[in-house]
Each structure stands twice: as structure tokens, then as C-alpha cells.
N, CA and C atoms as a LAMMPS dump frame, in Angstrom:
ITEM: TIMESTEP
0
ITEM: NUMBER OF ATOMS
297
ITEM: BOX BOUNDS ff ff ff
-5.0000000000000000e+02 5.0000000000000000e+02
-5.0000000000000000e+02 5.0000000000000000e+02
-5.0000000000000000e+02 5.0000000000000000e+02
ITEM: ATOMS id mol type element x y z
1 1 1 N 44.058 19.406 6.563
2 1 2 C 43.38 18.777 7.326
3 1 3 C 42.057 19.013 5.798
4 2 1 N 41.562 18.259 5.217
5 2 2 C 40.662 17.95 3.847
6 2 3 C 39.307 18.563 4.532
7 3 1 N 38.64 19.677 3.951
8 3 2 C 37.026 19.828 4.49
9 3 3 C 36.366 18.954 3.438
10 4 1 N 35.093 18.677 4.28
11 4 2 C 34.364 17.825 3.697
12 4 3 C 32.931 19.198 3.373
13 5 1 N 32.449 19.043 1.888
14 5 2 C 31.3 20.318 1.88
15 5 3 C 29.835 19.438 2.219
16 6 1 N 28.886 19.783 3.255
17 6 2 C 28.02 19.004 3.677
18 6 3 C 27.203 19.336 2.801
19 7 1 N 26.232 18.866 2.144
20 7 2 C 25.065 18.915 1.064
21 7 3 C 23.668 18.524 2.187
22 8 1 N 23.249 19.539 2.658
23 8 2 C 22.56 19.559 3.948
24 8 3 C 21.215 20.104 3.109
25 9 1 N 20.221 19.769 2.96
26 9 2 C 18.894 20.128 2.418
27 9 3 C 17.698 19.732 3.534
28 10 1 N 16.679 20.812 3.197
29 10 2 C 15.324 20.579 4.047
30 10 3 C 14.383 19.427 3.268
31 11 1 N 14.066 18.427 3.942
32 11 2 C 13.15 17.622 3.165
33 11 3 C 11.963 17.935 3.215
34 12 1 N 11.331 18.266 4.353
35 12 2 C 10.041 19.081 3.726
36 12 3 C 9.814 19.987 2.913
37 13 1 N 10.876 20.856 2.534
38 13 2 C 10.44 21.44 1.028
39 13 3 C 10.72 20.548 -0.01
40 14 1 N 11.462 19.646 -0.053
41 14 2 C 11.5 19.107 -1.322
42 14 3 C 10.168 17.955 -1.219
43 15 1 N 9.331 17.507 -0.568
44 15 2 C 8.557 16.849 -0.247
45 15 3 C 7.232 17.874 -0.697
46 16 1 N 7.324 18.679 -0.305
47 16 2 C 5.774 19.575 -0.502
48 16 3 C 6.283 20.147 -2.009
49 17 1 N 7.914 20.258 -2.618
50 17 2 C 7.654 20.478 -3.835
51 17 3 C 7.021 19.803 -5.029
52 18 1 N 7.102 18.356 -4.456
53 18 2 C 7.132 17.026 -5.4
54 18 3 C 6.002 16.553 -5.427
55 19 1 N 5.411 16.845 -3.97
56 19 2 C 3.827 16.113 -3.527
57 19 3 C 3.027 17.338 -3.141
58 20 1 N 3.516 18.392 -3.119
59 20 2 C 2.324 19.659 -2.808
60 20 3 C 2.228 19.416 -1.318
61 21 1 N 2.067 21.252 -0.911
62 21 2 C 2.07 21.157 0.852
63 21 3 C 1.281 20.067 1.701
64 22 1 N 1.81 20.134 2.677
65 22 2 C 0.825 18.953 3.591
66 22 3 C -0.486 19.796 3.968
67 23 1 N -1.527 19.067 3.927
68 23 2 C -3.058 19.581 3.521
69 23 3 C -3.953 19.787 2.636
70 24 1 N -2.758 20.091 1.106
71 24 2 C -3.362 20.555 0.06
72 24 3 C -3.911 18.801 -0.75
73 25 1 N -4.32 19.148 -1.502
74 25 2 C -5.49 17.913 -2.111
75 25 3 C -4.651 17.21 -2.984
76 26 1 N -3.312 17.62 -3.084
77 26 2 C -2.559 16.849 -4.125
78 26 3 C -1.767 16.211 -3.457
79 27 1 N -1.216 16.723 -1.869
80 27 2 C -0.464 15.839 -1.115
81 27 3 C -1.062 14.227 -0.642
82 28 1 N -2.766 15.034 -0.259
83 28 2 C -3.525 14.342 -0.006
84 28 3 C -3.528 12.412 -0.651
85 29 1 N -4.172 13 -2.02
86 29 2 C -3.515 12.22 -3.256
87 29 3 C -2.573 11.315 -3.172
88 30 1 N -1.258 11.75 -2.979
89 30 2 C -0.485 11.106 -3.12
90 30 3 C -0.109 10.411 -1.668
91 31 1 N -0.792 11.113 -0.413
92 31 2 C -0.65 9.852 0.882
93 31 3 C -1.785 8.63 0.435
94 32 1 N -2.35 8.786 -0.176
95 32 2 C -3.715 7.507 -0.349
96 32 3 C -3.073 6.521 -1.369
97 33 1 N -2.314 7.254 -2.746
98 33 2 C -1.787 6.565 -3.389
99 33 3 C -0.796 5.369 -2.579
100 34 1 N 0.107 6.361 -1.857
101 34 2 C 1.206 5.536 -1.064
102 34 3 C 0.488 4.759 0.112
103 35 1 N -0.216 4.451 0.243
104 35 2 C -1.154 3.776 1.567
105 35 3 C -1.716 2.483 0.545
106 36 1 N -2.208 2.837 -0.273
107 36 2 C -2.824 1.877 -1.04
108 36 3 C -1.681 0.96 -1.548
109 37 1 N -0.488 1.272 -2.412
110 37 2 C 0.695 0.341 -2.352
111 37 3 C 1.521 -0.222 -1.56
112 38 1 N 1.537 0.609 -0.225
113 38 2 C 1.486 -0.211 0.679
114 38 3 C 0.962 -1.53 1.328
115 39 1 N -0.287 -1.158 1.244
116 39 2 C -1.19 -2.603 1.565
117 39 3 C -1.32 -3.512 0.683
118 40 1 N -1.321 -2.949 -0.78
119 40 2 C -0.888 -3.727 -1.649
120 40 3 C 0.477 -4.712 -1.651
121 41 1 N 1.364 -4.548 -1.64
122 41 2 C 2.363 -5.085 -0.942
123 41 3 C 2.585 -5.974 0.302
124 42 1 N 1.876 -5.956 1.401
125 42 2 C 1.805 -6.473 2.482
126 42 3 C 0.37 -7.671 2.18
127 43 1 N -0.494 -7.626 1.244
128 43 2 C -0.994 -8.406 0.646
129 43 3 C -0.468 -9.181 -0.064
130 44 1 N 0.422 -8.957 -1.35
131 44 2 C 1.108 -9.701 -1.979
132 44 3 C 2.111 -10.494 -1.416
133 45 1 N 2.949 -9.983 -0.153
134 45 2 C 3.816 -10.58 0.371
135 45 3 C 2.64 -12.199 1.019
136 46 1 N 2.156 -11.827 1.909
137 46 2 C 1.175 -12.512 2.296
138 46 3 C 0.429 -13.755 1.482
139 47 1 N -0.131 -13.149 0.643
140 47 2 C -0.517 -14.27 -0.513
141 47 3 C 0.801 -14.836 -0.707
142 48 1 N 1.83 -14.692 -1.197
143 48 2 C 3.086 -15.789 -1.633
144 48 3 C 3.409 -16.435 -0.501
145 49 1 N 3.199 -16.223 0.891
146 49 2 C 3.545 -16.626 2.257
147 49 3 C 2.593 -18.159 2.482
148 50 1 N 1.556 -17.428 1.756
149 50 2 C 0.372 -18.628 2.098
150 50 3 C 0.577 -19.567 0.813
151 51 1 N 1.253 -19.409 -0.199
152 51 2 C 1.578 -20.247 -1.049
153 51 3 C 0.509 -20.191 -2.378
154 52 1 N -0.138 -19.384 -2.517
155 52 2 C -1.351 -19.106 -3.149
156 52 3 C -0.869 -18.11 -4.611
157 53 1 N -1.37 -18.771 -5.723
158 53 2 C -1.285 -17.673 -6.529
159 53 3 C -2.186 -16.368 -6.92
160 54 1 N -2.159 -15.868 -7.374
161 54 2 C -3.107 -14.507 -7.821
162 54 3 C -4.787 -15.103 -8.069
163 55 1 N -4.485 -16.011 -9.23
164 55 2 C -5.841 -16.703 -9.381
165 55 3 C -6.389 -17.383 -8.092
166 56 1 N -5.732 -18.25 -7.438
167 56 2 C -5.959 -18.912 -6.075
168 56 3 C -6.976 -17.806 -5.346
169 57 1 N -6.293 -17.168 -4.906
170 57 2 C -6.339 -16.085 -4.003
171 57 3 C -8.279 -15.384 -4.266
172 58 1 N -8.274 -15.15 -5.951
173 58 2 C -9.061 -14.386 -6.194
174 58 3 C -10.363 -15.264 -6.412
175 59 1 N -10.522 -17.007 -6.466
176 59 2 C -11.227 -18.042 -6.369
177 59 3 C -11.795 -17.728 -5.094
178 60 1 N -10.644 -17.891 -4.094
179 60 2 C -11.504 -17.687 -2.616
180 60 3 C -12.098 -16.905 -2.363
181 61 1 N -11.96 -15.673 -2.733
182 61 2 C -12.815 -14.613 -2.454
183 61 3 C -13.983 -13.91 -3.573
184 62 1 N -13.754 -14.378 -4.316
185 62 2 C -15.185 -14.387 -5.469
186 62 3 C -14.711 -13.141 -6.134
187 63 1 N -13.603 -13.074 -6.732
188 63 2 C -12.965 -11.933 -7.947
189 63 3 C -12.523 -12.677 -9
190 64 1 N -11.609 -11.881 -9.747
191 64 2 C -10.68 -12.516 -10.702
192 64 3 C -9.207 -11.662 -10.697
193 65 1 N -8.49 -12.577 -11.566
194 65 2 C -6.635 -12.336 -11.367
195 65 3 C -6.693 -11.064 -11.031
196 66 1 N -7.134 -9.966 -12.392
197 66 2 C -6.902 -9.054 -12.683
198 66 3 C -7.488 -8.284 -11.49
199 67 1 N -8.189 -8.469 -10.386
200 67 2 C -8.647 -7.342 -9.516
201 67 3 C -7.543 -7.506 -8.353
202 68 1 N -6.91 -9.002 -8.183
203 68 2 C -5.731 -9.123 -7.05
204 68 3 C -4.812 -8.587 -7.481
205 69 1 N -4.016 -8.286 -8.913
206 69 2 C -3.505 -7.872 -9.622
207 69 3 C -2.993 -6.403 -9.165
208 70 1 N -4.511 -5.741 -9.17
209 70 2 C -4.414 -4.298 -9.336
210 70 3 C -4.331 -4.255 -7.636
211 71 1 N -4.963 -4.821 -6.79
212 71 2 C -4.729 -4.281 -5.521
213 71 3 C -3.31 -4.667 -5.032
214 72 1 N -2.711 -5.506 -5.269
215 72 2 C -1.381 -5.884 -5.231
216 72 3 C -0.426 -4.776 -5.858
217 73 1 N -0.489 -3.866 -6.871
218 73 2 C 0.218 -3.256 -7.267
219 73 3 C -0.258 -1.549 -6.779
220 74 1 N -1.093 -1.469 -6.084
221 74 2 C -1.81 -0.318 -5.372
222 74 3 C -2.714 0.55 -6.68
223 75 1 N -3.163 -0.097 -7.413
224 75 2 C -3.956 0.762 -8.406
225 75 3 C -5.199 0.817 -8.189
226 76 1 N -5.755 -0.169 -7.201
227 76 2 C -7.033 -0.3 -6.36
228 76 3 C -7.086 -0.549 -5.058
229 77 1 N -7.869 0.498 -4.3
230 77 2 C -7.308 -0.057 -2.739
231 77 3 C -9.221 -1.133 -2.737
232 78 1 N -9.049 -2.26 -2.055
233 78 2 C -10.425 -2.945 -2.033
234 78 3 C -11.026 -2.128 -0.895
235 79 1 N -12.761 -2.018 -0.533
236 79 2 C -13.215 -1.615 -0.238
237 79 3 C -13.16 -2.828 1.131
238 80 1 N -13.576 -2.418 2.417
239 80 2 C -13.356 -2.901 3.987
240 80 3 C -14.03 -4.263 3.787
241 81 1 N -14.737 -4.264 2.869
242 81 2 C -15.425 -5.968 3.286
243 81 3 C -14.595 -7.294 2.106
244 82 1 N -14.001 -6.598 1.127
245 82 2 C -13.221 -7.278 0.357
246 82 3 C -12.113 -7.262 1.329
247 83 1 N -11.163 -6.129 1.753
248 83 2 C -10.316 -6.506 2.349
249 83 3 C -10.566 -7.569 3.644
250 84 1 N -11.511 -7.186 4.263
251 84 2 C -11.486 -8.619 5.213
252 84 3 C -11.298 -9.724 4.755
253 85 1 N -12.369 -10.133 3.554
254 85 2 C -12.173 -11.582 2.779
255 85 3 C -11.025 -11.672 2.663
256 86 1 N -9.924 -10.815 2.052
257 86 2 C -8.997 -11.451 1.465
258 86 3 C -7.949 -11.727 2.759
259 87 1 N -8.468 -10.927 3.804
260 87 2 C -7.456 -11.474 5.156
261 87 3 C -7.951 -12.709 5.507
262 88 1 N -8.825 -12.95 5.851
263 88 2 C -9.317 -14.451 5.863
264 88 3 C -8.919 -15.338 4.885
265 89 1 N -8.922 -15.293 3.634
266 89 2 C -8.493 -16.571 2.875
267 89 3 C -7.17 -16.166 2.68
268 90 1 N -6.426 -15.529 3.654
269 90 2 C -5.343 -15.55 3.5
270 90 3 C -4.771 -16.141 4.812
271 91 1 N -5.408 -16.186 6.083
272 91 2 C -5.304 -16.61 7.166
273 91 3 C -4.854 -15.831 8.209
274 92 1 N -5.318 -14.554 7.466
275 92 2 C -4.73 -13.164 8.485
276 92 3 C -6.106 -13.027 9.31
277 93 1 N -5.643 -12.141 10.677
278 93 2 C -6.662 -11.59 11.402
279 93 3 C -6.518 -10.333 11.124
280 94 1 N -7.432 -9.351 11.364
281 94 2 C -7.421 -7.817 10.955
282 94 3 C -7.685 -7.304 12.805
283 95 1 N -6.82 -6.789 12.943
284 95 2 C -7.25 -6.066 14.303
285 95 3 C -7.481 -4.907 14.413
286 96 1 N -8.131 -3.988 15.18
287 96 2 C -8.343 -2.929 15.118
288 96 3 C -8.036 -2.147 16.6
289 97 1 N -6.749 -1.347 16.874
290 97 2 C -6.217 -1.269 17.86
291 97 3 C -6.323 1.199 17.522
292 98 1 N -7.193 1.369 19.451
293 98 2 C -7.252 2.702 19.304
294 98 3 C -5.974 2.603 19.922
295 99 1 N -5.434 4.24 19.623
296 99 2 C -4.394 4.617 20.183
297 99 3 C -4.181 6.113 19.853
């Protein structure tokens, strides 16, 4: 019978090494960057589903195409008011749920 070597490693240790330990400013900055990226991906998908270009969405909310691009790529995180305008322009609703 052939033995298979298991390559088991500690994922938490790897994340700590790459992103900083939980609770550190480095880890928090990485979390915020990831949140901005994922939010941007949701906005981009909704925009495409609505059949709009970045320029059309920008016109609807009173900004420019480059701003929408920065939001969709996670380089800029919109303020709450702008986020609501984007959602409304895309025909989305925002629901705040306590958990």
C-alpha cells in the first residue's frame, strides 16, 4: 500500500504572516481593502445586469466614469449617501438587518 504524505498547514498562521495578526492595523487595512473589492464586484455585476455602462451609471448619480471604475475595482469605497444613490440607480434596495 502506497503512503500519501499529507501537507497540512495552519491557515491562520499563513494569514497572520501575509496580512498581519488579527487586531493589528495591517490586518484591519487588508480587511477594509477586501470589503471594498467585494462591494465593488457586487456593484459591477448589478450594473451589467441592469444593462448600463459605467458612464451611464455615473450620469445617473451625478459623478464621472472614472469614479465608478474606482468603486468597481475597490480602489474607492463610496460614502453611504453615494452608495444609496448607486443602489437606487441600479434598481436595488438596501436592507439593514440586525443580527
